[in-house]
N, C-alpha and C positions, 0 to 999 in steps of 0.2 A: 504494500500500500504506500502511496506517495504521502509523505509527511508534510509537504509544503506545496499544496496546489496553487496557492496565490503566487508563490515565487515562480513556479513554472509558467503560469499565465503571464506574469510580467516578462519573463525571458522571451517567451514566444511572441509577445506583443512587441518587444524591442526588435526581435529578429524581423518581424513583419514590417515594422516602420523603416528600419535601416535598409532592408532589402528592396524597398520600394522608393528609395531616393533616386531620382534620375541623375545619372552621371554624364549622360549626353542627351541632347534633346530627343525625347521620345523613347529612350532606351533605359531600361531598369537594370540595376546591378544585381547579379545573381551571386549571393554569398553562400559560402559553405558554413556549416555549423555543427556543433556537438552539444552536449548537455549544458555547458556553461559559457559558451562563447560563439560569436559569429566572426568570420574571418574571410579574407580573400588575399592570398599570398602567392603572387607570381614572381618568378625569378628568371633572369636571362644569364645563362652560364656560357662562357667562352673558354674552350680548352685548346691549347696550341701544342703541336707536335714539337718535341725537343729539337732545338736548332732549326725549327721550321722546315724540317725534312718534308718533302713533297710525296707523301705516301697514302693519303686518304682518297682512294678511288670509290666508286659506287659500292662494290661488294664489301669493302672494309667499312664503309660508312653504315651499311645495313647491319653488319655484325656489331659495330659499336652501339648502334641504336637498340638492337635486341638486348644487348647486355645492360644498357641503361634501363630499359623497361623492367627487366628481371630484377635488378638490384633495387630500383626505385620503389618497388612494391613493399620492400622490407622497411622503408623509411617514410611511409605515407606520402609519397611523391608520385605525381602523374605527369607524364610527358604531354605537352601541348603542341609543340612545334619543334622540328629538327631540320637543320640545314648544314651543309658542309662546304668547305673549300678544300683545296688539295693539301693544305697544311694546318687547318684548324676546323673546329666544329662550333656551331651555335645551337644552344638548346634553350627552349622556353619550357619551364615546368611550373606546376602548381604544387605547393607544399602545405603541410598542416603545422600548426604552432608547435607541436612536439617533435617535428622533424629535426634531426641533428644534421644540419647542412654540411658542416666541415667533415664530419665522419662519413656522411654519404659520398661526398665528392672524393675523399681519399679512398674509400672502398671502391668506388667506380673506376677511378684512375688505375688503381692497383690491379683489379680484376680484368678490366678491359685491356690493359697492357699485356698481361700474361696470356689471356685468351686469344687476342688478335695475333700475337706472335706464334702461338701454337697452331691456330687455324690457317695462318698465312706465313709459313716459315721463310719465304723469300724476302719478306719485309725486313728481316734482320740485317740484310746486306745494306739497306738504305739508312738504317738508324745509327745513332752514335752510341757505341757500346750496347748496353741492353735497355736503354731508356727509350720509351715511346713518348710519354707526355713531358712537357716542360714542368718544372716544379711548381710554378705559380699558376693561378687561374684568375679569371675575371668573373665576378658574381655581382649582378646588379638587380636591385628590386625594381619592379614595374608596378604600374597602377592604372586604374581606369580613368583617373583624373589627374590634372596637374597639381603641383604643390600650391599654386595660387588659388585654385578652386577649393582645396581643403582648408586653406587659411581663411578664405572668405566665408566658408560654411561655419567654421569654428567661431569666427568673429561675430557671426549673426546669431549665435546661440546664447540664451540667458543673459546674465549681467556680466559686465566687464569687471575684471579684478584689478 
């Protein structure tokens, strides 16, 4: 039995209100939720091959993508968009507040490096030593609205402090 029906009604009311705030003219925001929160967390990840070696062709990209999807499911992450160039990949994904992004990215880089070299052994000739990915990565947050729109919305709420 639910001990706090009023609290749940309040949470669902807030979810309804927030999810019906238009963020573009005529378009409503579709938020994810769980028992205690609503959220919408998109990230843009860019991974570069070590020393920008030109090794990512279509079959390798498809393998990298399949590995991403498999590992992402363990971290409450879902792939939204994938694209590649010959020496780097761009990934748009959606995450949950409890997703451990650094651990996920490290797990993905380690597993994908190992599995791609196993599946495509000829790639080793093009790489520097055993390294597939560069050590660093670029991770950017994305949003449905600009920072200016969020600031204006916050400024329009309640009393100013």
